[in-house]
C-alpha positions in Angstrom: 98.2 75.2 47.9 99.4 78.7 48.5 96.4 80.3 49.9 95.9 78.1 52.8 99.3 79.2 54.1 98.3 82.4 53.7 95.8 81.6 55.9 97.9 79.9 58.5 100.3 82.5 59.0 98.1 85.8 59.1 95.9 83.6 61.8 99.1 83.1 63.3 100.0 87.0 63.3 96.5 87.7 65.0 96.9 85.7 67.5 100.3 86.8 68.6 99.3 90.1 68.3 96.2 89.4 70.4 98.9 87.4 73.2 100.4 91.3 73.0 97.9 93.0 73.3 96.4 90.5 76.6 100.0 90.9 78.0 99.9 93.9 77.8 96.6 94.9 79.5 98.3 92.9 82.2 101.5 94.4 82.8 99.4 97.6 83.0 96.4 96.8 85.6 99.6 94.7 87.2 101.1 99.1 87.3 98.4 100.3 88.9 98.0 98.3 91.9 101.7 98.4 92.2 101.3 102.4 91.8 97.7 102.2 94.6 100.6 99.9 97.5 103.0 102.9 96.9 100.1 105.6 97.1 99.3 104.0 100.3 101.8 103.2 102.4 102.8 106.4 101.3 99.9 107.8 103.0 100.0 105.7 106.4 103.9 107.0 106.4 102.5 110.1 106.2 99.9 109.5 108.9 102.6 108.2 111.5 105.1 111.5 110.9 102.2 113.6 111.6 101.4 111.2 114.2 104.1 112.1 115.4 104.9 114.7 115.2 101.2 115.6 117.1 103.0 113.9 120.0 106.6 115.7 119.6 104.7 118.6 120.0 102.2 116.9 123.7 106.0 117.1 124.5 107.1 120.1 123.9 105.3 122.4 124.4 104.2 120.6 128.5 108.5 121.2 129.2 108.9 124.1 130.8 112.5 124.7 129.8 110.9 124.3 126.8 108.6 127.0 126.6 111.4 129.3 128.3 113.6 128.0 124.9 110.2 129.4 122.5 109.5 133.0 124.8 113.3 133.5 124.3 114.2 133.6 127.3 117.7 132.8 127.2 119.0 133.2 130.6 117.8 129.5 132.7 118.0 128.4 136.3 119.6 125.5 137.9 119.3 122.2 136.6 
């Protein structure tokens, strides 16, 4: 009678271990997916910032007063 109890306990222990392993693998996959989403969002934000910087550079280099400042001219004509 003791042998079947030990066998059932052993199988239940194996099932618990397998469920734990499955849960860990699922969590690892979820973390990988989340990390990929964060990397994608970061890349999109970086691209947006680069576009803003390029636009501001274009605007600033087209402004004659800004060009005078960049050329270190300190005297301006009346605004």
